Chimera marker file (.cmm) of the C-alpha trace (Angstrom):
<marker_set name="trace">
<marker id="1" x="53.596" y="35.025" z="-69.804" r="1" g="1" b="0" radius="0.5"/>
<marker id="2" x="57.645" y="35.959" z="-70.064" r="1" g="1" b="0" radius="0.5"/>
<marker id="3" x="59.233" y="38.906" z="-67.940" r="1" g="1" b="0" radius="0.5"/>
<marker id="4" x="59.615" y="41.228" z="-71.550" r="1" g="1" b="0" radius="0.5"/>
<marker id="5" x="55.396" y="40.766" z="-72.183" r="1" g="1" b="0" radius="0.5"/>
<marker id="6" x="54.779" y="41.360" z="-68.753" r="1" g="1" b="0" radius="0.5"/>
<marker id="7" x="56.898" y="44.169" z="-69.373" r="1" g="1" b="0" radius="0.5"/>
<marker id="8" x="55.498" y="45.655" z="-72.198" r="1" g="1" b="0" radius="0.5"/>
<marker id="9" x="51.937" y="44.608" z="-71.384" r="1" g="1" b="0" radius="0.5"/>
<marker id="10" x="52.812" y="47.115" z="-68.347" r="1" g="1" b="0" radius="0.5"/>
<marker id="11" x="54.202" y="49.938" z="-70.011" r="1" g="1" b="0" radius="0.5"/>
<marker id="12" x="50.847" y="49.980" z="-72.171" r="1" g="1" b="0" radius="0.5"/>
<marker id="13" x="48.599" y="50.559" z="-69.143" r="1" g="1" b="0" radius="0.5"/>
<marker id="14" x="47.619" y="54.362" z="-69.691" r="1" g="1" b="0" radius="0.5"/>
<marker id="15" x="50.470" y="56.394" z="-66.804" r="1" g="1" b="0" radius="0.5"/>
<marker id="16" x="53.010" y="53.475" z="-68.579" r="1" g="1" b="0" radius="0.5"/>
<marker id="17" x="55.643" y="51.494" z="-66.621" r="1" g="1" b="0" radius="0.5"/>
<marker id="18" x="52.698" y="50.964" z="-63.711" r="1" g="1" b="0" radius="0.5"/>
<marker id="19" x="54.887" y="47.503" z="-62.311" r="1" g="1" b="0" radius="0.5"/>
<marker id="20" x="52.274" y="45.307" z="-63.159" r="1" g="1" b="0" radius="0.5"/>
<marker id="21" x="49.965" y="47.155" z="-61.108" r="1" g="1" b="0" radius="0.5"/>
<marker id="22" x="46.889" y="48.939" z="-62.500" r="1" g="1" b="0" radius="0.5"/>
<marker id="23" x="46.670" y="51.757" z="-60.201" r="1" g="1" b="0" radius="0.5"/>
<marker id="24" x="47.911" y="55.265" z="-60.127" r="1" g="1" b="0" radius="0.5"/>
<marker id="25" x="50.079" y="57.004" z="-57.904" r="1" g="1" b="0" radius="0.5"/>
<marker id="26" x="48.850" y="60.228" z="-57.966" r="1" g="1" b="0" radius="0.5"/>
<marker id="27" x="51.361" y="62.016" z="-59.376" r="1" g="1" b="0" radius="0.5"/>
<marker id="28" x="50.917" y="62.587" z="-63.579" r="1" g="1" b="0" radius="0.5"/>
<marker id="29" x="54.004" y="62.953" z="-66.337" r="1" g="1" b="0" radius="0.5"/>
<marker id="30" x="53.526" y="65.250" z="-68.985" r="1" g="1" b="0" radius="0.5"/>
<marker id="31" x="55.095" y="66.668" z="-72.389" r="1" g="1" b="0" radius="0.5"/>
<marker id="32" x="57.323" y="70.198" z="-72.200" r="1" g="1" b="0" radius="0.5"/>
<marker id="33" x="57.465" y="68.990" z="-76.077" r="1" g="1" b="0" radius="0.5"/>
<marker id="34" x="57.299" y="72.197" z="-78.004" r="1" g="1" b="0" radius="0.5"/>
<marker id="35" x="56.578" y="74.510" z="-75.212" r="1" g="1" b="0" radius="0.5"/>
<marker id="36" x="57.917" y="76.434" z="-73.486" r="1" g="1" b="0" radius="0.5"/>
<marker id="37" x="59.969" y="77.388" z="-70.308" r="1" g="1" b="0" radius="0.5"/>
<marker id="38" x="57.063" y="80.207" z="-68.720" r="1" g="1" b="0" radius="0.5"/>
<marker id="39" x="58.329" y="79.246" z="-64.556" r="1" g="1" b="0" radius="0.5"/>
<marker id="40" x="62.227" y="80.366" z="-66.220" r="1" g="1" b="0" radius="0.5"/>
<marker id="41" x="60.755" y="83.015" z="-68.534" r="1" g="1" b="0" radius="0.5"/>
<marker id="42" x="58.950" y="83.840" z="-64.939" r="1" g="1" b="0" radius="0.5"/>
<marker id="43" x="62.092" y="83.793" z="-62.334" r="1" g="1" b="0" radius="0.5"/>
<marker id="44" x="63.532" y="86.174" z="-64.585" r="1" g="1" b="0" radius="0.5"/>
<marker id="45" x="61.101" y="88.809" z="-64.825" r="1" g="1" b="0" radius="0.5"/>
<marker id="46" x="60.869" y="88.187" z="-60.850" r="1" g="1" b="0" radius="0.5"/>
<marker id="47" x="64.617" y="88.795" z="-60.893" r="1" g="1" b="0" radius="0.5"/>
<marker id="48" x="64.504" y="91.912" z="-62.959" r="1" g="1" b="0" radius="0.5"/>
<marker id="49" x="61.950" y="93.395" z="-60.707" r="1" g="1" b="0" radius="0.5"/>
<marker id="50" x="63.394" y="92.596" z="-57.708" r="1" g="1" b="0" radius="0.5"/>
<marker id="51" x="64.642" y="96.426" z="-57.471" r="1" g="1" b="0" radius="0.5"/>
<marker id="52" x="61.364" y="98.274" z="-57.626" r="1" g="1" b="0" radius="0.5"/>
<marker id="53" x="59.615" y="95.543" z="-55.055" r="1" g="1" b="0" radius="0.5"/>
<marker id="54" x="63.020" y="96.571" z="-52.925" r="1" g="1" b="0" radius="0.5"/>
<marker id="55" x="61.708" y="100.514" z="-54.147" r="1" g="1" b="0" radius="0.5"/>
<marker id="56" x="58.120" y="99.852" z="-53.265" r="1" g="1" b="0" radius="0.5"/>
<marker id="57" x="59.027" y="98.258" z="-49.431" r="1" g="1" b="0" radius="0.5"/>
<marker id="58" x="61.005" y="101.335" z="-48.786" r="1" g="1" b="0" radius="0.5"/>
<marker id="59" x="58.639" y="103.355" z="-49.591" r="1" g="1" b="0" radius="0.5"/>
<marker id="60" x="55.737" y="101.857" z="-47.743" r="1" g="1" b="0" radius="0.5"/>
<marker id="61" x="58.295" y="101.042" z="-44.579" r="1" g="1" b="0" radius="0.5"/>
<marker id="62" x="58.737" y="104.842" z="-44.469" r="1" g="1" b="0" radius="0.5"/>
<marker id="63" x="55.431" y="105.894" z="-45.259" r="1" g="1" b="0" radius="0.5"/>
<marker id="64" x="54.874" y="103.727" z="-41.801" r="1" g="1" b="0" radius="0.5"/>
<marker id="65" x="56.804" y="105.586" z="-40.216" r="1" g="1" b="0" radius="0.5"/>
<marker id="66" x="55.674" y="108.892" z="-41.121" r="1" g="1" b="0" radius="0.5"/>
<marker id="67" x="52.705" y="108.090" z="-40.047" r="1" g="1" b="0" radius="0.5"/>
<marker id="68" x="54.148" y="107.121" z="-36.529" r="1" g="1" b="0" radius="0.5"/>
<marker id="69" x="56.027" y="110.311" z="-36.984" r="1" g="1" b="0" radius="0.5"/>
<marker id="70" x="53.192" y="112.694" z="-37.308" r="1" g="1" b="0" radius="0.5"/>
<marker id="71" x="51.207" y="110.690" z="-34.367" r="1" g="1" b="0" radius="0.5"/>
<marker id="72" x="54.544" y="112.135" z="-32.259" r="1" g="1" b="0" radius="0.5"/>
<marker id="73" x="54.207" y="115.886" z="-33.376" r="1" g="1" b="0" radius="0.5"/>
<marker id="74" x="51.051" y="116.363" z="-32.269" r="1" g="1" b="0" radius="0.5"/>
<marker id="75" x="52.211" y="114.709" z="-28.882" r="1" g="1" b="0" radius="0.5"/>
<marker id="76" x="55.051" y="117.415" z="-29.156" r="1" g="1" b="0" radius="0.5"/>
<marker id="77" x="54.625" y="120.229" z="-31.100" r="1" g="1" b="0" radius="0.5"/>
<marker id="78" x="51.571" y="122.934" z="-29.828" r="1" g="1" b="0" radius="0.5"/>
<marker id="79" x="50.766" y="123.389" z="-33.548" r="1" g="1" b="0" radius="0.5"/>
<marker id="80" x="49.093" y="120.789" z="-35.828" r="1" g="1" b="0" radius="0.5"/>
<marker id="81" x="51.424" y="122.123" z="-38.766" r="1" g="1" b="0" radius="0.5"/>
<marker id="82" x="53.926" y="119.972" z="-38.543" r="1" g="1" b="0" radius="0.5"/>
<marker id="83" x="51.679" y="116.491" z="-37.856" r="1" g="1" b="0" radius="0.5"/>
<marker id="84" x="49.620" y="117.202" z="-40.708" r="1" g="1" b="0" radius="0.5"/>
<marker id="85" x="52.906" y="117.745" z="-43.002" r="1" g="1" b="0" radius="0.5"/>
<marker id="86" x="54.045" y="113.934" z="-41.779" r="1" g="1" b="0" radius="0.5"/>
<marker id="87" x="50.913" y="112.426" z="-41.989" r="1" g="1" b="0" radius="0.5"/>
<marker id="88" x="50.584" y="113.700" z="-45.608" r="1" g="1" b="0" radius="0.5"/>
<marker id="89" x="53.765" y="112.714" z="-47.252" r="1" g="1" b="0" radius="0.5"/>
<marker id="90" x="53.346" y="109.453" z="-45.454" r="1" g="1" b="0" radius="0.5"/>
<marker id="91" x="49.175" y="109.465" z="-47.608" r="1" g="1" b="0" radius="0.5"/>
<marker id="92" x="51.497" y="110.198" z="-50.605" r="1" g="1" b="0" radius="0.5"/>
<marker id="93" x="53.838" y="107.555" z="-50.490" r="1" g="1" b="0" radius="0.5"/>
<marker id="94" x="51.205" y="105.062" z="-49.501" r="1" g="1" b="0" radius="0.5"/>
<marker id="95" x="48.428" y="106.012" z="-51.651" r="1" g="1" b="0" radius="0.5"/>
<marker id="96" x="50.083" y="107.447" z="-55.249" r="1" g="1" b="0" radius="0.5"/>
<marker id="97" x="50.771" y="103.361" z="-56.132" r="1" g="1" b="0" radius="0.5"/>
<marker id="98" x="47.472" y="102.315" z="-54.966" r="1" g="1" b="0" radius="0.5"/>
<marker id="99" x="46.485" y="105.575" z="-57.475" r="1" g="1" b="0" radius="0.5"/>
<marker id="100" x="48.761" y="104.322" z="-60.127" r="1" g="1" b="0" radius="0.5"/>
<marker id="101" x="47.920" y="101.109" z="-60.577" r="1" g="1" b="0" radius="0.5"/>
<marker id="102" x="43.940" y="102.067" z="-60.612" r="1" g="1" b="0" radius="0.5"/>
<marker id="103" x="44.372" y="104.520" z="-62.889" r="1" g="1" b="0" radius="0.5"/>
<marker id="104" x="46.809" y="102.268" z="-65.771" r="1" g="1" b="0" radius="0.5"/>
<marker id="105" x="44.185" y="99.790" z="-65.493" r="1" g="1" b="0" radius="0.5"/>
<marker id="106" x="40.765" y="101.950" z="-65.967" r="1" g="1" b="0" radius="0.5"/>
<marker id="107" x="43.430" y="102.457" z="-69.346" r="1" g="1" b="0" radius="0.5"/>
<marker id="108" x="43.626" y="99.121" z="-70.192" r="1" g="1" b="0" radius="0.5"/>
<marker id="109" x="40.176" y="98.994" z="-70.332" r="1" g="1" b="0" radius="0.5"/>
<marker id="110" x="39.886" y="96.894" z="-66.274" r="1" g="1" b="0" radius="0.5"/>
<marker id="111" x="38.441" y="96.902" z="-64.003" r="1" g="1" b="0" radius="0.5"/>
<marker id="112" x="38.901" y="95.345" z="-59.902" r="1" g="1" b="0" radius="0.5"/>
<marker id="113" x="39.557" y="96.368" z="-56.518" r="1" g="1" b="0" radius="0.5"/>
<marker id="114" x="41.919" y="98.655" z="-57.319" r="1" g="1" b="0" radius="0.5"/>
<marker id="115" x="39.737" y="101.590" z="-58.220" r="1" g="1" b="0" radius="0.5"/>
<marker id="116" x="37.443" y="101.326" z="-55.029" r="1" g="1" b="0" radius="0.5"/>
<marker id="117" x="41.033" y="101.383" z="-52.953" r="1" g="1" b="0" radius="0.5"/>
<marker id="118" x="42.076" y="104.692" z="-55.034" r="1" g="1" b="0" radius="0.5"/>
<marker id="119" x="38.655" y="105.755" z="-54.831" r="1" g="1" b="0" radius="0.5"/>
<marker id="120" x="38.574" y="105.747" z="-50.937" r="1" g="1" b="0" radius="0.5"/>
<marker id="121" x="42.225" y="106.965" z="-50.792" r="1" g="1" b="0" radius="0.5"/>
<marker id="122" x="41.199" y="110.377" z="-53.266" r="1" g="1" b="0" radius="0.5"/>
<marker id="123" x="38.184" y="110.997" z="-50.827" r="1" g="1" b="0" radius="0.5"/>
<marker id="124" x="40.251" y="110.485" z="-47.606" r="1" g="1" b="0" radius="0.5"/>
<marker id="125" x="42.412" y="113.581" z="-48.886" r="1" g="1" b="0" radius="0.5"/>
<marker id="126" x="39.635" y="115.462" z="-50.473" r="1" g="1" b="0" radius="0.5"/>
<marker id="127" x="37.755" y="115.226" z="-47.033" r="1" g="1" b="0" radius="0.5"/>
<marker id="128" x="41.077" y="115.575" z="-45.044" r="1" g="1" b="0" radius="0.5"/>
<link id1="1" id2="2" r="1" g="1" b="0" radius="0.2"/>
<link id1="2" id2="3" r="1" g="1" b="0" radius="0.2"/>
<link id1="3" id2="4" r="1" g="1" b="0" radius="0.2"/>
<link id1="4" id2="5" r="1" g="1" b="0" radius="0.2"/>
<link id1="5" id2="6" r="1" g="1" b="0" radius="0.2"/>
<link id1="6" id2="7" r="1" g="1" b="0" radius="0.2"/>
<link id1="7" id2="8" r="1" g="1" b="0" radius="0.2"/>
<link id1="8" id2="9" r="1" g="1" b="0" radius="0.2"/>
<link id1="9" id2="10" r="1" g="1" b="0" radius="0.2"/>
<link id1="10" id2="11" r="1" g="1" b="0" radius="0.2"/>
<link id1="11" id2="12" r="1" g="1" b="0" radius="0.2"/>
<link id1="12" id2="13" r="1" g="1" b="0" radius="0.2"/>
<link id1="13" id2="14" r="1" g="1" b="0" radius="0.2"/>
<link id1="14" id2="15" r="1" g="1" b="0" radius="0.2"/>
<link id1="15" id2="16" r="1" g="1" b="0" radius="0.2"/>
<link id1="16" id2="17" r="1" g="1" b="0" radius="0.2"/>
<link id1="17" id2="18" r="1" g="1" b="0" radius="0.2"/>
<link id1="18" id2="19" r="1" g="1" b="0" radius="0.2"/>
<link id1="19" id2="20" r="1" g="1" b="0" radius="0.2"/>
<link id1="20" id2="21" r="1" g="1" b="0" radius="0.2"/>
<link id1="21" id2="22" r="1" g="1" b="0" radius="0.2"/>
<link id1="22" id2="23" r="1" g="1" b="0" radius="0.2"/>
<link id1="23" id2="24" r="1" g="1" b="0" radius="0.2"/>
<link id1="24" id2="25" r="1" g="1" b="0" radius="0.2"/>
<link id1="25" id2="26" r="1" g="1" b="0" radius="0.2"/>
<link id1="26" id2="27" r="1" g="1" b="0" radius="0.2"/>
<link id1="27" id2="28" r="1" g="1" b="0" radius="0.2"/>
<link id1="28" id2="29" r="1" g="1" b="0" radius="0.2"/>
<link id1="29" id2="30" r="1" g="1" b="0" radius="0.2"/>
<link id1="30" id2="31" r="1" g="1" b="0" radius="0.2"/>
<link id1="31" id2="32" r="1" g="1" b="0" radius="0.2"/>
<link id1="32" id2="33" r="1" g="1" b="0" radius="0.2"/>
<link id1="33" id2="34" r="1" g="1" b="0" radius="0.2"/>
<link id1="34" id2="35" r="1" g="1" b="0" radius="0.2"/>
<link id1="35" id2="36" r="1" g="1" b="0" radius="0.2"/>
<link id1="36" id2="37" r="1" g="1" b="0" radius="0.2"/>
<link id1="37" id2="38" r="1" g="1" b="0" radius="0.2"/>
<link id1="38" id2="39" r="1" g="1" b="0" radius="0.2"/>
<link id1="39" id2="40" r="1" g="1" b="0" radius="0.2"/>
<link id1="40" id2="41" r="1" g="1" b="0" radius="0.2"/>
<link id1="41" id2="42" r="1" g="1" b="0" radius="0.2"/>
<link id1="42" id2="43" r="1" g="1" b="0" radius="0.2"/>
<link id1="43" id2="44" r="1" g="1" b="0" radius="0.2"/>
<link id1="44" id2="45" r="1" g="1" b="0" radius="0.2"/>
<link id1="45" id2="46" r="1" g="1" b="0" radius="0.2"/>
<link id1="46" id2="47" r="1" g="1" b="0" radius="0.2"/>
<link id1="47" id2="48" r="1" g="1" b="0" radius="0.2"/>
<link id1="48" id2="49" r="1" g="1" b="0" radius="0.2"/>
<link id1="49" id2="50" r="1" g="1" b="0" radius="0.2"/>
<link id1="50" id2="51" r="1" g="1" b="0" radius="0.2"/>
<link id1="51" id2="52" r="1" g="1" b="0" radius="0.2"/>
<link id1="52" id2="53" r="1" g="1" b="0" radius="0.2"/>
<link id1="53" id2="54" r="1" g="1" b="0" radius="0.2"/>
<link id1="54" id2="55" r="1" g="1" b="0" radius="0.2"/>
<link id1="55" id2="56" r="1" g="1" b="0" radius="0.2"/>
<link id1="56" id2="57" r="1" g="1" b="0" radius="0.2"/>
<link id1="57" id2="58" r="1" g="1" b="0" radius="0.2"/>
<link id1="58" id2="59" r="1" g="1" b="0" radius="0.2"/>
<link id1="59" id2="60" r="1" g="1" b="0" radius="0.2"/>
<link id1="60" id2="61" r="1" g="1" b="0" radius="0.2"/>
<link id1="61" id2="62" r="1" g="1" b="0" radius="0.2"/>
<link id1="62" id2="63" r="1" g="1" b="0" radius="0.2"/>
<link id1="63" id2="64" r="1" g="1" b="0" radius="0.2"/>
<link id1="64" id2="65" r="1" g="1" b="0" radius="0.2"/>
<link id1="65" id2="66" r="1" g="1" b="0" radius="0.2"/>
<link id1="66" id2="67" r="1" g="1" b="0" radius="0.2"/>
<link id1="67" id2="68" r="1" g="1" b="0" radius="0.2"/>
<link id1="68" id2="69" r="1" g="1" b="0" radius="0.2"/>
<link id1="69" id2="70" r="1" g="1" b="0" radius="0.2"/>
<link id1="70" id2="71" r="1" g="1" b="0" radius="0.2"/>
<link id1="71" id2="72" r="1" g="1" b="0" radius="0.2"/>
<link id1="72" id2="73" r="1" g="1" b="0" radius="0.2"/>
<link id1="73" id2="74" r="1" g="1" b="0" radius="0.2"/>
<link id1="74" id2="75" r="1" g="1" b="0" radius="0.2"/>
<link id1="75" id2="76" r="1" g="1" b="0" radius="0.2"/>
<link id1="76" id2="77" r="1" g="1" b="0" radius="0.2"/>
<link id1="77" id2="78" r="1" g="1" b="0" radius="0.2"/>
<link id1="78" id2="79" r="1" g="1" b="0" radius="0.2"/>
<link id1="79" id2="80" r="1" g="1" b="0" radius="0.2"/>
<link id1="80" id2="81" r="1" g="1" b="0" radius="0.2"/>
<link id1="81" id2="82" r="1" g="1" b="0" radius="0.2"/>
<link id1="82" id2="83" r="1" g="1" b="0" radius="0.2"/>
<link id1="83" id2="84" r="1" g="1" b="0" radius="0.2"/>
<link id1="84" id2="85" r="1" g="1" b="0" radius="0.2"/>
<link id1="85" id2="86" r="1" g="1" b="0" radius="0.2"/>
<link id1="86" id2="87" r="1" g="1" b="0" radius="0.2"/>
<link id1="87" id2="88" r="1" g="1" b="0" radius="0.2"/>
<link id1="88" id2="89" r="1" g="1" b="0" radius="0.2"/>
<link id1="89" id2="90" r="1" g="1" b="0" radius="0.2"/>
<link id1="90" id2="91" r="1" g="1" b="0" radius="0.2"/>
<link id1="91" id2="92" r="1" g="1" b="0" radius="0.2"/>
<link id1="92" id2="93" r="1" g="1" b="0" radius="0.2"/>
<link id1="93" id2="94" r="1" g="1" b="0" radius="0.2"/>
<link id1="94" id2="95" r="1" g="1" b="0" radius="0.2"/>
<link id1="95" id2="96" r="1" g="1" b="0" radius="0.2"/>
<link id1="96" id2="97" r="1" g="1" b="0" radius="0.2"/>
<link id1="97" id2="98" r="1" g="1" b="0" radius="0.2"/>
<link id1="98" id2="99" r="1" g="1" b="0" radius="0.2"/>
<link id1="99" id2="100" r="1" g="1" b="0" radius="0.2"/>
<link id1="100" id2="101" r="1" g="1" b="0" radius="0.2"/>
<link id1="101" id2="102" r="1" g="1" b="0" radius="0.2"/>
<link id1="102" id2="103" r="1" g="1" b="0" radius="0.2"/>
<link id1="103" id2="104" r="1" g="1" b="0" radius="0.2"/>
<link id1="104" id2="105" r="1" g="1" b="0" radius="0.2"/>
<link id1="105" id2="106" r="1" g="1" b="0" radius="0.2"/>
<link id1="106" id2="107" r="1" g="1" b="0" radius="0.2"/>
<link id1="107" id2="108" r="1" g="1" b="0" radius="0.2"/>
<link id1="108" id2="109" r="1" g="1" b="0" radius="0.2"/>
<link id1="109" id2="110" r="1" g="1" b="0" radius="0.2"/>
<link id1="110" id2="111" r="1" g="1" b="0" radius="0.2"/>
<link id1="111" id2="112" r="1" g="1" b="0" radius="0.2"/>
<link id1="112" id2="113" r="1" g="1" b="0" radius="0.2"/>
<link id1="113" id2="114" r="1" g="1" b="0" radius="0.2"/>
<link id1="114" id2="115" r="1" g="1" b="0" radius="0.2"/>
<link id1="115" id2="116" r="1" g="1" b="0" radius="0.2"/>
<link id1="116" id2="117" r="1" g="1" b="0" radius="0.2"/>
<link id1="117" id2="118" r="1" g="1" b="0" radius="0.2"/>
<link id1="118" id2="119" r="1" g="1" b="0" radius="0.2"/>
<link id1="119" id2="120" r="1" g="1" b="0" radius="0.2"/>
<link id1="120" id2="121" r="1" g="1" b="0" radius="0.2"/>
<link id1="121" id2="122" r="1" g="1" b="0" radius="0.2"/>
<link id1="122" id2="123" r="1" g="1" b="0" radius="0.2"/>
<link id1="123" id2="124" r="1" g="1" b="0" radius="0.2"/>
<link id1="124" id2="125" r="1" g="1" b="0" radius="0.2"/>
<link id1="125" id2="126" r="1" g="1" b="0" radius="0.2"/>
<link id1="126" id2="127" r="1" g="1" b="0" radius="0.2"/>
<link id1="127" id2="128" r="1" g="1" b="0" radius="0.2"/>
</marker_set>
């Protein structure tokens, strides 16, 4: 068999040019013909949401700081007003996004774990 015939026989094997041996190298080739590049689109949408994600991180950190300040206020102040006010603001900052996602999911007919977490947050507010 000539070298050209061996190369064309190897190209005819499943997986393309197998180099004359018929085993897999653990990788595969896939076609992109007629398909959009979802990973590029996802990357662009992530870039446009960066501001919103940063705002959520800041709100979460602020809520955590307010909870620590609430604990400090119980030690520093005689009454509970300041501690309760700081804890309430922290709970709203930390709980509102959970409740908002749960409401949006319910409006779209989806039920996930978010609804149970939101129910627990609302119950915690109700009992104080």
